[in-house]
C-alpha positions in Angstrom: 9.9 -12.6 -13.6 9.1 -11.5 -10.1 7.4 -8.1 -10.9 7.2 -7.1 -7.2 11.0 -6.9 -7.2 11.1 -4.1 -9.8 10.8 -0.4 -9.2 7.7 1.6 -9.7 9.5 3.6 -12.4 10.6 0.4 -14.3 7.1 -1.0 -14.1 5.5 2.3 -15.2 7.6 2.2 -18.3 6.8 -1.4 -19.0 3.0 -0.6 -18.6 3.3 2.2 -21.1 5.1 -0.1 -23.5 2.5 -2.8 -23.0 5.2 -5.3 -21.9 3.2 -6.1 -18.7 -0.3 -5.5 -17.4 -1.3 -3.7 -14.2 -3.2 -6.8 -13.3 0.0 -8.9 -13.5 1.9 -6.4 -11.4 -0.8 -6.1 -8.8 -1.2 -9.9 -8.6 2.5 -10.3 -8.1 2.5 -7.9 -5.1 -0.8 -9.4 -3.7 0.8 -12.9 -3.8 3.9 -11.5 -2.1 1.8 -10.0 0.6 0.1 -13.4 1.1 3.4 -15.2 1.4 5.4 -12.8 3.5 3.3 -10.3 5.5 2.4 -12.8 8.2 6.0 -12.4 9.3 6.5 -8.6 8.6 3.0 -7.6 9.6 3.0 -4.3 7.6 -0.7 -4.4 6.7 -3.6 -4.0 9.1 -6.1 -4.3 6.2 -5.5 -5.8 2.7 -7.8 -4.8 -0.1 -6.6 -7.2 -2.8 -9.9 -7.4 -4.6 -10.2 -3.6 -4.9 -6.6 -3.3 -6.0 -7.1 -5.9 -8.8 -10.3 -4.2 -9.9 -8.5 -0.9 -10.3 -5.6 -2.7 -12.1 -8.1 -4.2 -14.6 -9.5 -0.7 -15.3 -6.0 0.5 -16.0 -5.4 -2.4 -18.4 -8.6 -1.6 -20.2 -7.5 2.1 -20.5 -4.1 1.0 -21.9 -5.8 -1.4 -24.4 -7.8 1.6 -25.7 -4.5 3.4 -26.4 -5.1 6.0 -23.7 -2.1 7.6 -21.9 -1.5 6.8 -18.3 0.0 8.8 -15.4 3.4 7.7 -13.9 1.8 6.0 -10.9 -1.3 4.8 -12.7 -1.6 1.0 -12.4 1.3 0.8 -9.8 0.1 -0.8 -6.6 0.4 1.3 -3.4 -0.1 0.9 0.3 -1.6 3.7 2.5 -0.8 4.4 6.1 -3.8 3.7 8.3 -4.2 7.3 9.5 -5.1 8.5 6.0 -8.8 8.3 5.2 -10.0 5.9 2.6 -13.7 5.9 1.7 -15.2 2.5 2.3 -12.0 1.0 3.8 -11.3 0.7 7.5 -9.1 3.6 8.8 -8.1 2.6 12.3 -5.1 4.7 13.1 -3.9 1.4 14.7 -6.2 2.0 17.6 -8.9 -0.2 19.2 -11.1 3.0 19.5 -11.3 3.2 15.7 -11.1 -0.5 15.0 -14.4 -0.4 13.0 -14.2 3.1 11.6 -15.0 3.2 7.9 -14.7 6.8 6.6 -17.5 8.1 4.3 -14.8 10.2 2.4 -11.3 10.0 1.1 -8.4 12.2 2.2 -7.1 14.6 -0.4 -4.1 12.4 -1.2 -6.3 9.3 -1.5 -8.5 11.1 -3.9 -5.5 12.0 -6.0 -4.3 8.4 -6.1 -7.7 7.1 -7.0 -8.1 9.7 -9.7 -5.1 8.2 -11.5 -6.2 4.6 -10.9 -3.5 3.6 -8.4 -4.4 0.1 -7.1 -4.7 0.5 -3.3 -3.4 -2.7 -1.7 -4.5 -1.8 1.8 -3.9 0.1 5.0 -0.5 -0.1 6.6 0.4 -0.5 10.3 1.7 2.4 12.4 2.1 3.5 16.0 -1.3 4.2 17.4 -2.4 7.7 16.2 1.1 8.1 14.8 2.4 8.7 18.3 5.6 6.7 18.5 8.8 6.0 16.7 9.0 2.3 16.2 5.7 0.8 15.0 5.6 -1.3 18.2 2.7 0.6 19.7 -0.1 -0.5 17.4 -3.2 -1.9 19.0 -3.1 -4.7 16.4 0.5 -6.0 16.3 4.1 -4.9 16.0 5.6 -4.5 12.6 9.0 -6.2 12.0 11.9 -4.9 10.1 12.0 -7.1 7.0 15.8 -7.2 7.0 15.9 -8.5 10.6 12.5 -9.7 12.0 13.8 -9.3 15.6 14.1 -5.5 15.0 11.6 -2.7 14.4 11.3 -0.7 11.1 11.3 2.5 13.1 9.0 5.5 12.7 5.3 5.8 13.2 5.1 5.0 9.5 7.0 1.7 10.0 4.3 -0.3 8.2 4.8 1.8 5.1 8.6 1.5 5.3 8.5 -2.2 6.0 6.0 -2.8 3.1 8.2 -1.1 0.6 11.4 -2.7 1.9 9.9 -6.2 1.9 8.4 -5.6 -1.6 4.9 -5.7 -0.3 4.0 -2.4 -2.0 5.8 -0.7 -4.8 5.1 2.7 -3.2 3.5 3.6 0.1 2.2 6.7 1.8 3.4 7.6 5.3 3.1 10.8 7.4 5.4 13.0 9.5 3.9 13.6 12.9 6.9 15.3 14.6 7.7 17.7 11.8 
């Protein structure tokens, strides 16, 4: 069974029913990233080891009979303008290429508090100023349905990752309101 093809809701129910482990889910998505993202280019930074570590903690919690939150154990990607303590947050800019924040953004804290395995940081238009995800310092992100087109939006890495099944959920932002 290709777990990465299932919805976050389906997998959350399967986790609660002990039909699958968070480690299995996360490994499925990590393997998918390794096999597909060289074409889509949705991730600037992949944090597979950290994601698998979090997944293991969720599996241990479930094994103890503890309840889990709906997104607990469900692998997610985070747009690269959202701070993640200890993980590069570049805003897709050369200027911040080596910036590693000493703190988490509020939303990142919330995801970590419920043990959401963070798969990595997703490509975007530099400083979220654009509408195609072609204006990243690192590379263009492709639309997974047609690699010759763009995914659109400054959060194109997030959109492309979910569409290509490279993340079950992803955070993006709204720059223009």
